[in-house]
C-alpha positions in Angstrom: 31.5 17.7 -2.0 29.9 15.1 0.3 29.7 11.4 0.0 26.8 9.3 1.2 25.1 6.0 0.4 22.2 3.9 1.6 20.6 0.6 0.8 16.9 0.9 1.6 15.7 -2.5 2.6 12.9 -2.3 5.2 9.7 -3.8 3.7 7.4 -4.8 6.5 4.3 -5.8 4.6 2.5 -2.5 4.9 4.7 0.6 4.9 8.2 1.7 3.9 9.2 5.2 5.0 13.1 5.3 4.9 15.2 8.5 4.6 18.8 9.2 3.6 19.6 12.6 5.0 22.8 14.2 3.7 25.1 16.4 5.8 24.5 20.1 5.9 25.6 22.0 2.8 27.3 25.2 3.9 28.7 28.4 2.5 26.0 28.7 -0.2 25.7 32.0 -2.0 24.0 33.3 -5.2 27.3 33.0 -7.1 27.4 29.3 -6.7 25.4 26.6 -8.4 25.0 23.3 -6.4 24.2 20.1 -8.3 23.0 17.0 -6.5 24.3 13.9 -8.2 23.6 10.3 -7.2 23.1 6.8 -8.6 20.1 4.6 -7.8 18.7 1.2 -8.7 16.0 -1.3 -7.5 17.1 -4.8 -6.8 14.7 -7.7 -7.4 11.7 -5.5 -6.6 8.2 -6.7 -7.5 6.8 -3.2 -6.9 7.1 0.2 -8.6 9.7 2.1 -6.6 10.1 5.9 -6.4 12.3 8.3 -4.5 11.3 11.8 -3.3 14.1 14.4 -3.3 13.6 17.0 -0.6 15.4 20.0 0.7 15.4 22.0 4.0 16.9 25.5 4.0 18.9 27.4 6.7 18.8 26.5 10.4 16.5 23.5 9.9 17.1 20.4 11.8 17.9 17.0 10.3 14.6 15.3 11.3 12.4 13.8 8.4 9.6 16.3 9.2 11.9 19.2 8.6 12.2 18.5 4.8 9.1 20.3 3.4 10.5 21.4 0.0 10.0 18.7 -2.6 12.6 19.0 -5.4 11.3 16.1 -7.5 10.0 12.5 -7.6 11.8 9.9 -9.6 11.0 6.3 -10.7 13.8 4.1 -9.6 15.1 2.1 -12.6 15.3 -1.7 -12.4 17.8 -2.0 -15.3 20.9 -1.2 -13.3 22.5 1.8 -11.7 21.4 5.0 -13.2 22.8 8.5 -12.6 20.5 11.4 -11.7 21.5 15.1 -11.3 19.5 18.1 -10.1 20.3 21.8 -9.8 19.4 22.7 -6.2 19.5 26.5 -6.3 16.0 26.9 -7.7 13.7 28.7 -5.2 16.1 29.0 -2.3 15.1 32.0 -0.3 17.2 35.1 -0.4 19.8 35.1 2.4 20.1 31.3 2.4 23.6 30.3 3.5 23.1 26.5 4.2 20.6 23.7 3.6 20.2 20.0 3.7 19.0 17.4 1.1 17.1 14.2 1.9 16.1 11.3 -0.3 12.9 9.5 0.9 11.8 6.1 -0.1 8.1 5.8 0.6 5.8 2.9 -0.3 2.4 2.1 1.3 2.4 -1.6 0.4 5.8 -2.8 1.1 5.4 -6.4 0.2 6.5 -9.4 2.2 9.2 -9.1 4.9 12.6 -10.3 3.9 15.9 -9.4 2.4 14.7 -9.4 -1.2 11.2 -7.8 -0.8 11.8 -4.2 -1.7 15.4 -3.0 -2.0 16.4 0.3 -3.4 20.0 1.3 -3.5 21.4 4.9 -3.6 25.1 5.4 -3.9 27.7 8.1 -4.6 25.5 10.9 -3.4 27.4 14.2 -3.9 27.0 17.9 -4.3 29.1 19.4 -7.0 29.7 23.2 -6.9 30.1 25.5 -9.8 30.6 29.3 -9.9 27.8 30.8 -11.8 29.5 34.2 -12.3 33.1 34.8 -13.4 
C-alpha cells in the first residue's frame, strides 16, 4: 500500500498540466489484483475539471512523458470528496513485475491566476492488493 496526495492549484490563465506520480508498485505477478483507490473533489472551480489516470509498466522512468497507457478519464465532482477505485491489472504485458501510476490534471483554459481559480484535490491515493487465486 502506498499513500500520496496532491492539491492541484496552478491555473495560469491558459494551461494547467499538473501530475501526481505515485511511487513504483513492485512485486506484481498474475496471482495478484491491484486496485487503485483515491478520493477527489474540485474546490470553487468555475470550469469542468477532469483527471486522466495513466500507467507506465516495468523499467519506465517517472517523467510525465513515460506514462503512455491511459487507464481512464474521470470528471471531478464538485459536490464533495468522492471515492474512485480502478482495477489496474487489465492489459499489463506478460512478465510485468512493476509499474507506476500517475494522475494528470490537464486543462487548456485554466482561468484567472489565483488561489481559487482552478483547484482539484486528490487525497488518500493507495494501491490495495488482493490474491486472485487461492
